[in-house]
C-alpha positions as CSV (number, residue, x, y, z in Angstrom):
1,I,-63.8,-100.4,-39.1
2,V,-60.2,-100.1,-41.3
3,Q,-59.5,-103.8,-39.4
4,E,-62.1,-105.1,-41.2
5,V,-61.4,-103.5,-44.9
6,L,-58.2,-104.9,-44.5
7,S,-59.0,-108.1,-43.4
8,K,-61.4,-108.3,-46.2
9,Y,-58.7,-107.0,-49.0
10,F,-56.2,-109.5,-47.9
11,R,-58.5,-112.1,-47.9
12,V,-60.0,-111.3,-51.1
13,R,-57.0,-109.8,-53.1
14,L,-54.1,-112.1,-51.6
15,G,-55.7,-115.4,-50.0
16,M,-54.3,-114.5,-46.9
17,T,-54.7,-112.8,-43.8
18,S,-53.5,-109.6,-42.7
19,Q,-50.8,-110.9,-39.9
20,Q,-49.2,-113.5,-42.9
21,Y,-48.8,-110.8,-45.2
22,F,-47.0,-108.5,-43.3
23,L,-45.0,-111.6,-41.4
24,A,-44.4,-112.2,-45.9
25,S,-43.3,-108.6,-46.4
26,D,-40.6,-108.7,-43.1
27,E,-39.2,-111.7,-44.6
28,N,-38.7,-110.5,-48.0
29,N,-37.3,-107.0,-46.6
30,S,-34.9,-109.0,-44.5
31,S,-33.8,-111.4,-46.9
32,Q,-33.4,-108.1,-49.3
33,T,-31.3,-106.5,-46.7
34,E,-28.9,-109.7,-46.8
35,E,-29.1,-109.3,-50.6
36,E,-27.3,-105.8,-50.8
37,P,-23.7,-106.4,-49.4
38,E,-23.8,-109.4,-51.6
39,R,-24.8,-107.5,-54.9
40,S,-22.5,-104.9,-54.0
41,Q,-19.4,-107.1,-53.5
42,S,-20.4,-108.7,-56.8
43,R,-20.6,-105.3,-58.6
44,I,-17.3,-104.2,-57.3
45,S,-15.7,-108.2,-58.7
46,E,-17.2,-107.3,-61.9
47,L,-16.1,-103.6,-62.8
48,L,-12.6,-104.7,-61.1
49,S,-12.8,-107.9,-63.9
50,N,-13.9,-105.5,-66.8
51,T,-11.6,-102.9,-66.5
52,P,-8.7,-103.0,-69.2
53,F,-4.9,-103.5,-67.1
54,A,-3.6,-99.8,-68.1
55,T,-6.3,-98.2,-66.3
56,L,-7.0,-100.4,-63.5
57,F,-3.0,-99.7,-62.8
58,T,-3.6,-95.8,-63.2
59,V,-6.4,-96.0,-60.6
60,F,-4.2,-98.1,-58.3
61,L,-1.6,-95.7,-59.0
62,C,-3.4,-92.4,-57.8
63,T,-4.9,-94.1,-55.2
64,V,-1.7,-95.5,-53.2
65,V,-0.5,-91.5,-53.6
66,F,-2.9,-90.4,-52.1
67,V,-3.0,-93.0,-49.1
68,L,0.9,-92.3,-48.4
69,Q,0.1,-88.2,-48.9
70,S,-2.5,-88.9,-46.5
71,V,-0.7,-90.4,-43.7
72,T,2.0,-88.2,-44.5
73,I,4.7,-90.2,-46.2
74,L,4.7,-88.4,-49.4
75,P,4.4,-84.7,-49.5
76,T,1.8,-82.9,-51.3
77,A,3.4,-81.1,-54.4
78,T,1.2,-78.5,-56.0
79,L,1.7,-77.2,-59.3
80,C,2.8,-73.8,-58.7
81,A,4.5,-71.8,-62.0
82,Y,6.4,-69.8,-59.7
83,N,8.4,-72.4,-58.2
84,V,8.8,-74.5,-61.2
85,V,10.3,-71.7,-63.4
86,Y,12.0,-69.6,-60.1
87,L,12.3,-72.1,-58.0
88,G,13.2,-75.5,-60.2
89,E,10.7,-77.5,-58.6
90,W,10.4,-79.2,-61.4
91,Y,9.3,-82.9,-60.1
92,R,5.7,-80.8,-59.5
93,L,4.6,-81.1,-63.4
94,L,4.7,-85.0,-62.5
95,S,3.3,-85.2,-59.0
96,S,0.5,-82.6,-58.7
97,G,-1.2,-84.9,-61.5
98,L,-0.9,-88.1,-59.1
99,S,-2.2,-85.8,-56.0
100,H,-5.7,-85.1,-54.5
101,A,-7.1,-82.9,-52.2
102,D,-9.4,-84.8,-50.6
103,I,-11.5,-88.3,-50.8
104,V,-14.1,-86.7,-52.9
105,H,-11.8,-85.2,-55.4
106,L,-10.0,-88.7,-56.1
107,A,-13.2,-90.6,-56.2
108,M,-14.3,-88.0,-58.8
109,N,-11.4,-88.5,-61.2
110,M,-11.1,-92.4,-60.3
111,M,-14.8,-92.9,-61.2
112,S,-13.9,-90.8,-64.8
113,A,-10.8,-92.4,-65.4
114,A,-12.4,-95.6,-65.3
115,A,-14.8,-95.0,-67.5
116,L,-12.8,-92.7,-70.0
117,G,-9.5,-94.9,-69.8
118,A,-11.4,-98.4,-70.1
119,K,-12.7,-96.8,-73.4
120,V,-9.5,-95.0,-74.8
121,E,-7.4,-98.8,-73.8
122,R,-9.6,-101.0,-75.6
123,T,-9.1,-98.4,-78.9
124,V,-5.6,-98.6,-78.7
125,G,-4.4,-100.7,-76.5
126,S,-2.8,-101.1,-72.5
127,L,1.2,-99.9,-73.9
128,A,0.0,-96.9,-76.0
129,L,-2.7,-95.9,-73.2
130,S,0.3,-96.0,-70.5
131,A,2.6,-94.3,-72.2
132,A,-0.3,-91.0,-73.4
133,V,-1.0,-91.3,-69.8
134,T,2.7,-90.8,-68.5
135,W,3.7,-88.3,-71.0
136,S,0.1,-85.9,-70.7
137,L,1.0,-85.6,-66.7
138,V,3.8,-84.3,-68.0
139,L,2.7,-82.4,-71.0
140,T,-0.2,-81.4,-69.7
141,S,1.5,-79.3,-66.3
142,C,4.2,-77.9,-68.8
143,V,1.2,-76.4,-70.7
144,H,-0.4,-75.3,-67.8
145,V,2.6,-73.4,-66.5
146,A,3.1,-71.8,-70.2
147,F,-0.4,-70.6,-70.1
148,S,0.2,-69.5,-66.2
149,A,3.0,-67.3,-67.9
150,L,1.1,-66.0,-71.0
151,A,-2.2,-64.6,-68.4
152,S,0.6,-63.2,-66.1
153,V,1.8,-60.9,-69.0
154,V,-1.2,-60.2,-70.5
155,L,-2.8,-59.6,-67.8
156,R,-0.1,-57.5,-66.0
157,S,-0.8,-59.8,-62.9
158,E,1.2,-62.3,-60.5
159,A,-1.4,-64.2,-59.7
160,P,-1.7,-66.4,-62.4
161,M,1.9,-67.3,-61.4
162,Y,0.8,-68.3,-57.7
163,A,-2.5,-70.6,-58.6
164,R,-2.1,-74.1,-57.7
165,S,-3.5,-77.0,-58.6
166,L,-3.5,-80.6,-58.2
167,G,-5.2,-83.8,-59.6
168,F,-5.6,-85.9,-62.5
169,S,-8.5,-83.9,-64.2
170,A,-6.3,-82.5,-66.9
171,V,-5.1,-86.1,-67.8
172,L,-8.6,-87.0,-68.2
173,F,-9.8,-83.9,-70.2
174,H,-6.9,-85.2,-72.7
175,L,-8.7,-88.7,-72.3
176,A,-12.1,-87.3,-73.2
177,T,-10.6,-85.1,-76.6
178,L,-9.6,-88.0,-77.9
179,E,-12.6,-90.3,-77.0
180,A,-15.0,-87.4,-78.4
181,N,-12.8,-86.9,-81.3
182,V,-12.9,-91.5,-82.4
183,D,-16.8,-91.7,-81.0
184,V,-19.1,-92.1,-84.2
185,R,-22.3,-90.8,-81.9
186,P,-22.9,-87.5,-83.6
187,T,-24.0,-85.8,-80.4
188,R,-23.2,-86.1,-76.5
189,A,-25.2,-85.3,-73.4
190,V,-23.9,-82.9,-71.2
191,F,-26.4,-82.5,-67.6
192,G,-28.9,-83.3,-70.3
193,M,-28.1,-81.3,-72.9
194,A,-27.7,-82.8,-76.5
195,V,-24.2,-81.1,-77.8
196,P,-22.1,-82.4,-80.7
197,T,-19.9,-85.0,-79.5
198,R,-16.6,-83.1,-80.7
199,L,-17.5,-80.2,-79.0
200,Y,-18.1,-82.5,-75.8
201,P,-14.9,-81.5,-74.2
202,H,-15.3,-77.8,-74.5
203,V,-18.8,-77.3,-73.2
204,L,-17.8,-79.5,-70.6
205,L,-14.9,-77.3,-69.4
206,L,-17.6,-74.5,-69.1
207,V,-20.1,-76.3,-67.4
208,I,-18.1,-77.7,-64.7
209,Q,-16.4,-74.1,-64.6
210,I,-19.8,-72.5,-63.8
211,F,-20.7,-74.9,-61.2
212,F,-17.7,-75.3,-59.6
213,P,-15.6,-71.5,-60.4
214,H,-12.9,-72.8,-57.7
215,V,-11.4,-75.3,-60.2
216,S,-8.4,-74.6,-62.3
217,F,-9.5,-74.0,-65.8
218,L,-6.5,-73.5,-66.8
219,G,-5.3,-77.2,-66.2
220,H,-8.6,-78.3,-67.8
221,L,-7.7,-76.4,-70.9
222,S,-4.4,-77.8,-70.9
223,G,-5.8,-81.2,-71.4
224,I,-8.0,-80.3,-74.2
225,V,-4.9,-78.9,-76.1
226,V,-2.8,-81.6,-75.2
227,G,-5.7,-84.0,-76.7
228,Y,-6.0,-82.3,-80.0
229,M,-1.8,-82.8,-80.3
230,H,-2.2,-86.2,-79.4
231,F,-5.1,-87.0,-81.9
232,Y,-4.0,-84.7,-84.9
233,G,-0.1,-86.5,-84.8
234,F,2.3,-83.6,-82.8
235,L,2.8,-85.7,-80.2
236,C,4.3,-88.6,-82.6
237,P,8.3,-87.8,-81.8
238,V,7.7,-88.5,-78.4
239,L,4.7,-91.3,-78.1
240,P,6.5,-94.8,-79.1
241,S,5.9,-96.2,-82.3
242,R,3.4,-99.6,-83.3
243,N,6.2,-101.4,-84.5
244,F,7.9,-100.0,-81.0
245,L,4.9,-101.3,-78.8
246,L,4.5,-105.0,-80.9
247,R,8.2,-105.5,-79.8
248,L,7.3,-104.8,-76.5
249,E,4.6,-107.0,-76.3
250,E,7.1,-110.0,-77.3
251,S,9.8,-109.0,-74.7
252,R,9.9,-110.6,-71.7
253,A,9.7,-107.6,-69.4
254,I,6.2,-107.7,-69.2
255,L,5.7,-111.3,-70.3
256,F,3.2,-111.2,-66.7
257,C,0.9,-109.1,-68.1
258,T,0.5,-110.0,-71.8
259,R,-0.1,-113.8,-71.1
260,N,-2.1,-113.5,-67.5
261,P,-5.6,-113.6,-68.4
262,H,-6.5,-111.9,-65.1
263,C,-4.8,-108.8,-66.4
264,K,-7.1,-107.6,-68.5
265,Y,-4.3,-106.6,-70.7
266,I,-5.4,-105.0,-74.7
267,P,-3.3,-105.6,-77.1
268,V,-1.9,-103.6,-80.2
269,P,-4.4,-103.2,-82.4
270,E,-3.9,-103.9,-85.9
271,S,-5.1,-100.2,-87.1
272,S,-5.9,-97.4,-84.8
273,M,-6.0,-93.8,-85.9
274,L,-4.6,-93.1,-81.9
275,V,-1.6,-95.3,-81.9
276,E,-0.6,-94.9,-85.5
277,R,-1.7,-91.3,-86.9
278,K,1.3,-89.8,-89.4
279,C,3.5,-91.1,-87.3
280,D,5.3,-92.6,-90.6
281,C,5.3,-89.5,-92.5
282,Q,8.5,-87.4,-92.6
283,I,7.2,-84.1,-93.2
284,S,4.5,-84.4,-90.4
285,E,7.8,-85.1,-88.2
286,N,9.7,-82.2,-89.8
287,C,6.1,-79.5,-88.7
288,T,6.1,-81.4,-85.7
289,C,9.5,-80.7,-84.2
290,A,9.4,-77.0,-86.1
291,F,6.7,-76.4,-83.9
292,V,7.9,-77.9,-80.7
293,Y,11.3,-75.6,-81.2
294,I,9.0,-72.3,-81.7
295,L,6.9,-73.5,-78.7
296,R,10.0,-73.9,-76.8
297,D,11.5,-70.6,-78.2
298,I,7.9,-68.6,-77.6
299,C,7.5,-69.7,-74.1
300,G,11.1,-69.3,-73.3
301,G,10.9,-65.6,-74.0
302,I,7.8,-65.0,-72.1
303,F,9.9,-66.6,-69.2
304,L,12.6,-64.3,-70.2
305,Y,10.1,-60.7,-69.8
306,L,8.9,-62.2,-66.6
307,R,12.5,-62.2,-64.8
308,R,13.1,-59.0,-66.2
309,R,10.2,-57.3,-65.7
310,M,9.0,-58.6,-62.1
311,G,12.1,-60.7,-61.2
312,Q,12.6,-59.2,-58.1
313,E,8.8,-58.7,-57.2
314,F,7.9,-62.0,-56.6
315,E,8.0,-63.4,-53.4
316,D,8.9,-66.7,-52.4
317,A,5.7,-68.7,-53.2
318,N,6.7,-71.5,-50.1
319,D,5.8,-68.7,-47.8
320,L,2.4,-67.9,-49.4
321,D,-1.0,-69.5,-47.6
322,G,-2.9,-69.2,-50.7
323,T,-5.7,-71.5,-51.4
324,V,-5.1,-74.7,-53.1
325,V,-7.1,-75.0,-56.7
326,V,-8.4,-78.3,-57.3
């Protein structure tokens, strides 16, 4: 009975027999399986062709560092406040941001970097984003170390000084803060919840900490702090000015990028609040320098207090087998 009903359905509705229908469906499935690799290759090529130069170079650099660390050519240097302050391992301020724990950690950060970096790069240009990312790797680590020292004093515990972190997440929160402050949309979606655009990085920080409690809260918070410092002009003394970027664009040093259409180089825009925000104001520069000196003195006082109070109590952090916080 089922066979007669199916044969009648195929003859009336589709004008073909049941065998012809199933043969046609098999051919369609085989053609779809053959087209899937081609579609994936086309999507990857389209993504690479649409990603700007500085963002693509950042993703490439982090991937290369991860590969070299996986084959033990480069050591994995995490950020540890004790090692930086007491052992003088200052290279961790830069190397920790380029290192990742595993392939999943790398993939998540690089997908976020490709999305956020492309948006910011189209706003400020390739050179400005390169300078911002370079300084962000160092500044977010410095702020993280300062927060760790402050937390160690407030909590009266050695744990914050020994906590280890690594990854590009702090720079991503820096870029997310910049992108949220220049976005014209009133709200953003965070896991289906509509939040004000200006509060997007803060809500994202809390949501990630709730679902992933082992991630570095101070590392992500450091990225938000550096992002606000960048947006409000406190980083102008260290970031290159627009005139310098224009002169660098015309130099022969990066001629292969600016004149090569395959590089997807984004030139310096004519006007952008992120490229030149209060940088020409002498009063702002003086206030920024004063802020930097005050912050330096505060951090120096905290570190001096830690040295006097717990200088001999700290054990060598290299002998610890603590869990790496990503």
